[in-house]
C-alpha positions in Angstrom: 10.2 30.0 -29.8 10.2 31.8 -26.5 10.3 35.3 -28.0 7.5 34.5 -30.5 5.1 33.3 -27.8 6.0 35.8 -25.0 2.4 36.4 -23.9 1.7 32.7 -23.9 4.7 32.0 -21.6 3.8 34.9 -19.3 0.2 33.5 -19.0 1.5 30.0 -18.3 3.8 31.4 -15.6 0.9 33.2 -14.0 -1.2 30.0 -14.1 1.8 28.0 -12.6 2.0 30.5 -9.7 -1.8 30.4 -9.1 -1.9 26.5 -9.1 -1.6 26.3 -5.3 -4.9 28.0 -4.9 -6.4 24.5 -5.2 -5.0 23.8 -1.7 -7.5 26.3 -0.1 -10.5 24.9 -2.0 -12.9 22.6 -0.1 -14.0 19.2 -1.3 -12.2 17.1 -4.0 -10.9 18.2 -7.3 -13.2 17.3 -10.2 -12.1 14.1 -11.9 -9.4 13.2 -9.3 -11.7 10.9 -7.4 -10.6 7.6 -5.9 -13.0 4.7 -6.6 -14.5 5.2 -3.1 -15.1 8.9 -3.8 -16.5 8.1 -7.2 -19.2 5.9 -5.7 -20.4 8.8 -3.5 -20.1 11.4 -6.3 -21.5 9.5 -9.3 -23.1 6.5 -7.7 -21.2 3.7 -9.5 -17.8 2.8 -10.9 -17.4 2.2 -14.6 -16.1 -1.3 -15.4 -13.0 -0.1 -17.2 -12.1 2.3 -14.4 -12.6 -0.4 -11.8 -10.4 -2.8 -13.8 -7.6 -0.2 -14.3 -7.8 1.6 -10.9 -4.7 0.1 -9.5 -2.7 0.2 -12.8 -0.5 3.1 -11.7 0.2 2.6 -8.1 3.6 4.3 -7.7 3.2 7.9 -8.8 6.5 9.9 -8.6 4.7 12.9 -7.0 1.6 11.4 -5.4 -0.9 14.1 -4.5 1.3 16.8 -6.1 3.7 16.5 -3.1 7.5 16.5 -3.2 8.6 13.3 -1.4 9.9 14.1 2.0 8.5 17.7 2.1 4.9 16.9 2.9 3.1 18.7 5.7 3.2 22.5 5.6 1.3 24.7 3.2 4.5 26.1 1.6 5.9 22.7 0.8 2.5 21.6 -0.6 2.4 24.8 -2.7 5.9 24.0 -3.9 4.8 20.6 -5.0 1.9 22.0 -6.9 4.2 24.5 -8.7 6.8 21.8 -9.5 4.0 19.5 -10.8 2.8 22.3 -13.0 6.3 23.0 -14.4 6.9 19.3 -15.1 3.5 18.9 -16.8 4.0 22.0 -19.0 7.6 20.9 -19.8 6.3 17.4 -20.9 3.5 18.9 -23.0 5.9 21.4 -24.7 8.4 18.7 -25.3 5.9 16.4 -26.9 4.6 19.2 -29.1 8.2 20.2 -30.1 9.0 16.6 -31.0 5.8 16.2 -33.1 6.5 19.6 -34.7 10.0 18.5 -35.7 8.7 15.2 -37.1 6.0 16.9 -39.1 8.4 19.5 -40.5 10.7 16.8 -41.8 
């Protein structure tokens, strides 16, 4: 699987390494608004979002930070990279599982 999609994996590695660039951007990330920020950006809070806003209150890596390593730019960048690797691993794992199920 890795040899067949070598260019894809190289592209994903480049994107993983570039993910901390979001730390130097100003403002908030699109779509990652809190309910308070949503009011200022959009002007209202959709009913469903307001109802489910506190559903997931204990994120394992809140704000893409490694617990205990918050503070410096390098530790924040490491958290972004770890989050990207975990996200890609989860997506690849789900697709591999579905692929295996469909083949059978």
